[in-house]
N, C-alpha and C positions, 0 to 999 in steps of 0.2 A: 504493500500500500504506500509506504514512504517513497519508494522508487518511482511509482506512478505519479505521485504528487510532485516530486522534484522535476520529473520530465515535463509534466504539464505546466508547471510554474515557469520553467525555462522557455517553453514555447510561448506562453502567454506574455512574458516580460518583453519578448521581441516586439510586440505592438507598441509598448511604452518606449522602447529603444528607438523605434522608427519616428515617433513623435519628438523625441529629444533631438534627433538628428536635424529635423526641420527647425526646431526652436533655436538651436545654437549654431546653425550654419548660414543663417540669413538667406535661406533659399526660397522664400515665399515671393517669387515673381510669377508673372502669368505663364511664362514658358515652363518654369519648374513645376508649377501647379498642374499644368496640362500634362507634363511628363509623369508626375506622381499619380494623377488620376488615371491616365492611360495605362500606367504600369499596374495599378490596382485592378483596373478593368480586365486587363489581359490575364492577370493571375487569378482573379475571381472566376472568369470565364473558363479558364483551364481547369480549375478546381471543380467547378460545377460539372463539366463534361467528362473529365477523366478521373475524378475522385468521388465526389458526393453522389451523383446519380448512379454510376456503376456499383458503388458500395451499397447504396440503398436497395438496388435491385438484387444484389447478392444476399443481403440480410433478410429481405422480405419479398413481397409480391409486387406485381405491377400496380395493383390497386393501392397498396400502402404507400408506394412511391409517388403515385399520381396524386393521392390525397394529401400527402405531405407537401409536395411541390405547390399545389394550388393553395394550400393553407399559408405557406410562406409568402407567396405573391399577395394573397389577400391581407395578411398582417401588415406588410409594408405599404400596401395601397391605403389602408386605413390610417396608419401612422403618418404617411405622407400628407394625406388630406388634413389630418388634425393639426400637424405642424404648420401647414400652409394657412389654415384658419387662424392659428395663434399669432402668426407673423402680422396679420392684418390689424391686430390690436396694438402693435408696437409703434413707437413714434417714427416720424419720417427719417430722422438721422440714423436710426437703426435699420430701417427697411432698405436703405441704400445698399447694404451688404448683407441683408438678412438671408438672401438665397444661399450664400456661402455657409452661413451658420446652420441653415437647414440641411444643406448637403452634407456637411461634416457630421451633424447629428445622425442623419440617416445612414451614412457610411459606418459610423460607430455602432449603431444598432444592428446593421446587417452583419458586420464583422463579429459582433458578440453572438448573434444567432448562429453564425457559421462556426465560430470557435467552440461553442458549447457542445454540439454533437461531435466535433473533432476531439474534444477532450474525452468524450466517451470512447471515441475510436482509439485514442492512445491507451486507455485502460483495457479495451478489448484486445488490441494488438499485443500489449505487454503480457496479458494473461495467456495468450496463445503462444507467444514466443518473445523473449526479452528483446532480441535484436529488432524484431518487427516494431515493437512499441517505440524503441529508440529512433528508428528510421522515420516513423510517422511523426514523432515529436520534432525531429530535425526539419522535416519538410514543412510542418505547420509553422515552426519558428522562422524559417527562411522567408516564407511569403507573408508572415505577419509584419515584418519590418517595413516593406513598402505600404502595407495596409495602414500601419500606424502613421506613416507619412501622409497618406491620403486622408486620414482623420484630422491630423493636426494642421495641415496646410490651409484648407478652407476655413477652419475655425479661427486661425490666426489672422487670415486675410479678411475675415468677416468681423474682426474687432474684438475677439475674445482674448483675454490676457493669457500669458504663458502659464501661470499657476493653474488657472481653470482648465486650460487645454491639457496640461499634464495630468490633472486630476481626472479629466474625462478619459484620456488614454489609459490611465491606470485602472479605471473601472472596467473598461473594455478588456483589459488584460486578464482580469479575474475570471472571465467567462470560461477560459480553457481549463484551469485547475478545478473550478466548480463542476464543470462537465465531467472531468476525469474522476472526481470523488463520487459523483452520481453513477458514472459508468462502472466503477468498481463494484457497486452493489447491484447494478442492472445486468451485468455481463451474463449471468445465468438465467435471466428472465427472458421474456418473449423477444425474439429477434425482430419481429415486426415493429416493435416500438423504436428500436434503433434505426430501422429502415425509414420509418416515418420522420424521425428527427433529422436524419441526414438529408432526406428529400426536402423537408421544410427549409433547411438552411440553403439548399440549392435554389429553391424558389425565391427566397429573400435575396440571395446574391444576384440571381438573374434579373430580378426587378430593378435592383440598384444599378447594375451594369447598363441595362437597356434604357432606363428612363432618367437616370441621374448622372452616373459617372461619364458615360460617353458624350451626352449633350454638353455637359459642363466642360469637359476636357477639350472638345472641338471648339467650343466658344472661346476658350482662352488661346489655343494655338493648335491648329489641325495637325501640322507636321510633327510637333513634339508629342502630341497625344497618340499619334499612330506609332511613333518610335517606342514610346512607353508600353503600348499595348502589345507590340510584337515581342519586346524583351520579356514582358511578364508572361505571355503565352508560351514563349520558348522555354522559360524557366520551368514551368509546370510540365511541358512536354518532356523535358530532360529528366525531371524528378520521377515522372510516371513511367519512364522507360519507353516512351513512344517517339523519342527523338533520334 
């Protein structure tokens, strides 16, 4: 149990590390933001297609996977609408960059939803084989770094202070170890539940990529967003053994 918790903590802390890189390298320009968002979009897309969905189908049925994916999309759709409504009540000086705060918040929620079932995956992998759990933790930690950047960059550019941005990234980082702790107890229960959670994360990530990350990245800089997306997708292809 302690080994699983340590692995998941290391993977989760990578999200916070990504936010720290952005905060202390003064990299919050439109070009760098476009690259970070494109990188996260590429990584998230790769994880959805090569990791979350295949794993969901492996653990459960097509029905559980489809149900989880639709639920994930629905949750983010509702949260997106709620945050859009909340922004309308804020004063005009805040609304000028409010869409970036909303984007950073959505990305953070999506990453948390994604990292929670992956924490479960770390526990399941470690239980099956120690090496497998370590590999899963390493892969999660690697793609959590640019995801942490994608959370911090829009929040900082939207006017949020470094302390609050760091706190938000730290909260997101906790999703992985929390998922791992739960996964330790669920590993011998119904595999359909794990299937549903993995697919739910896939649906949430797909929503964010298609309706939030890609449009915002292209709006800032099309070329840099494309480069970031290609790099991110290539990383996941390499880690999944399809490169």
